[in-house]
N, C-alpha and C positions, 0 to 999 in steps of 0.2 A: 361669111360663116358665123353662125350664132354662137353665143357664149355657152360654155358647158355648165349645165345646171346641177350635175351630180358631183362637182369637184369638192374635196374636203376643205373645210375652212382652216385658215392659218391662225393658231392661238399663240400669243406671245406672253410668257410668264416673266414677271419681274420679281427677282429674289431680293428681299430686303435683309440686310445684315444689321442685327441689333447689337449695339455696344453698351447696353445699359448695365450689364453685369461685370464690366471690366474693372471696376474700382475695387472689387473684393476677390479677384481671381487668385490671389496668393494667400488668402486667409487659412486655407486648409494646411498650408505648410506650418503656420504658427501652431495650429491645433495639434498637428502631428508631432511637432517638436516637444510640446507640453506632454503629450502622451508618452513619448519615448523617455523623457526625463522622469516622469512618474513611475514608469516600469523599471527604469534603472534604480531608482531609490527603493522600490519594492523588493527587487532581487537582492540589493545590497543589504536590506533589512533581514531578509531570509537567510542570507549568508552569515550575517553577524549572529543571528539567533542560533545557527548551527555550529558556529566556530567558537562560541564562548561557553563557559561553564555556568552552572546555576548560581554559584557564588558571585561570578563576575556580572551576571545579569542583575542580581540583587544590588550589587554595588552601583551599577549604572542607574537603576531605578531609584535608589536612595539618594544618588547625587542630584537628580532632578526633582526630588520630592521637596516641596517648600517647608515641610514640617520637620525635616531631619537636618541638623547642622552639617555643613560640609567638613568641618574640623571639630574635634572635641575640645580643642583649646580655643576658648573664646575670651575676648578681652572686655574692657569696661573699667572706668576709673572709680574711685571711691565716691566721687560726687557726680553731679549731672554732666559737667563738661571737663572733668579732670582727664588728663591724657596719660595716665599711667601705662606702663608696658603691660601687654597681655600675659607676659611670662613672669610678672612680678609676684612675689610670694604673698603680698597683701592685697591682691586684686582678685575679685570673684565676680562672675556674672550674676545678675539678679536672681536667676533660678538656682543658684548654688553650684553650677558646673562651670568652672573657669579653668585657668591654666593650672591651678593647684587647689587642693581643698585642705591643706594643712592649717592655714591660718585664715580667719575671716576678717573682713574689713571692719572698721569702726562703725560704719553705718549699719551693717548687718548685726553687729553685736548689740546696737542700741535698739533693735527691733524686738528683742526678747523672745527669740524663737524657742519654743518648748517642744518641738516635734509633733505638733498637732496641725492637721490640715485645715483648710478654710471652712469646712463644714463642722469643725469641732471634734472630729474623730481622729484616732491615731492612724498612722500610715498603714500598718498591717500588711496585707498581701498586695496592696496597691503600690508598693515601692517599685520605682522604675529603674530597671537595669538596661534599658534599650541602648543608650549611648555606649555604655561599657561593652555590651555584647557586640554592637556593631564594630567597635574598634578592634576587639579580639578576633572577629571573623573577617576582618579586612573589607568591611562594607563602606568605609568612609573613603572619600575621594583622595585623601592624602595618606592612606595606610601603606606601610612598608612591609606588610605580611606577605610572604611569597606563597605560591601555590603548594610548594613542597611542605611548608610548615602547616598550611591549612589542612592538609590531609591528617594531621595528628591532633586536631582541635575539634571538640564538640561541646556545645554549651546547651544548657537547659535551665529553665527557671522553675524552682520547686518552692514548697512552703518554707524550706530552710533558707533559701536564697538563690543566688546565681551559681550554678555548678559549672566549672570549666574543666573538662575532662581531657587529659593528655594521654594518648595511648600508642602502643606499638602497632606497626603494620608488618606485613609479610616481608618487606624488603628493608625496613628500617626500624631499629629498636631505640628506645630512649635511654636505656641503661645497658651497660655491658652484661653479657649473659651471666646470670647467677650472682650478680653483685649489685652494689649500689653506686657504682661509678657512672656518672652521667655522660652521655654522648654530646657531641656538639649540637645536635638537634635539640636536646632538652635544654641546654644552656641558652640557645637562641629563643626557645619558647618561654623560658623563665624571664628573659629580658623583656619580651613583649608583654607578659602579664604584669611585670613590675612597673613598666611604664604606664600601662593602661590603668593600674590600680589607683593612680592619683586622681582619676575621674570621680571616685567615690571615697567615702570615709568608713565604709563598713569593715568590721572585723573579718579576719580570714581564718579558715580552717583548711588543713592539708591532710589528705587521706591517701593511703597507698593500697594497691591491689596487685596480686600476682596470679599467674595461671597455675594450675595443678601440676605436680611433678609426674612424669611418665612412669616412675617406679615408686614402690612403697618404701619410705625411709623410716629407719628406726627412730629418728628425731625429726620432727616436722620443722623445717627451717623457714616455712612460708611466712610465719608470723614475724620473725626477726627481719626477714628480707623486705617485706612490705612496709614495716615500720621504719627500717633504715632508709628506704627509698623516699618515704614521706619526709623524713628528717633532712635528707639531702636536698630535696626540692625546697624545703623551708629555708635552708642555708643559702641556696642559690637566690631565692627571692630577697633574703636579707642583704646579700652581697650586691644585688642590683638596685637596692634603695628602699625596699619595704621595711618600715620600722618594726622593731620587735614588739612594741606595744599593741600592734594590730593583730598579732598572732593569737588566736583563741585556743586552738588545740591542734595536735598532730596525732594521727591515728593510723594504725596498720590493721587491715582486714584479712590478711593472708589470702587464701583462695576460697573464702566463704561467700563472696558476692560476685559470682561470675557474670560476665556480660554475654559471651558466646556460649552456645550449647555445648561445644567441644571444650571440656575443662582445660585442655592443653593448648588451646588456640592462642596465638600471640595477642589477639585483641583483648584478652583478659589481663594482660600486663598494662596497668594504667595507674596514673596518679591524678588526683582531683584537687583543684583549688576552689574552695567554696567561699564566695563573698556573702557572709551571713547577714540576714535582715536585721535592721536595728530593733532592739527590744522595745 
C-alpha cells in the first residue's frame, strides 16, 4: 500500500521563555510607593492650607524665611567673642535690635551714631517697624499672642509711625460699657504692647475713639470718655513697664473719626498706640 500523498505535515513549535526582564520586575512597586507618598504630602498640604488662618500661614512663612529673625530677642556680646547674656541690659545686636534698647553698649557709643543712614540721608519714611509689627501680630515663631487677642489688633504704617489699633468686637469689648474701666482683654493687650515696645526706642502717642450715642444728649460726653480711655491705656502701659519719658501725647477724638459707616457700631470704639517716627 502506497504512502498517502495528501497527509497534513506535522509542525512542532518550540516556545522560548525569556527571563531577561526579571531583574526589574518589582521596580513599579517603588515608583508606586513614591507616588502615594507624594499624594499624601499634597493632600496634607491642602488640608493645612484649609485648616489654618491667614495669620497662622504668615507666621509659618515668616518662620522659614531666612531674612526674618525667629525671635525678636537676639544676643551678641560687647566684643567679637564676649559671651554676655542675650537678656543683659548692656547687650545689643549690631543692627540695634537686641534684648533691650534702653542702654547701648560701649562699642556702639564709640561709633558716634547721629541718626544718618549709610547714604548720608536721614531715616525719614524708611524707618523699619517690621520686627515690632511681626511681634504684635503673632508672626514670630515664639509669639504668645492668642487668636482671641489677635482679633482685637490691627496695625498699619503711616507717615506718623506704626499705628497699633485696639478695638471692640461684637462679642467682646475692651472697656466696660460707658466707662473707662478696662476689661481683662485690654489688660492682656497692654501687656503685649508693653513687652514688644522694648524692640524700639520710639516715642509713643495714645489716642482714644468712641462710637456715637444712639440718643441726642444735652452734654456730649464722648470727648471726656475717649480721653479717659486713652489715659487709662497710658496708665496700663506705664504699669507694664513703659517709661513715662517715652509718652509724647494722649488725645481723645470723641466720635469724630469713625471707622465703620454705622456711627454706633462697636468697631468705632477703639484706642490707638502710635510708635512715632524719630524726628
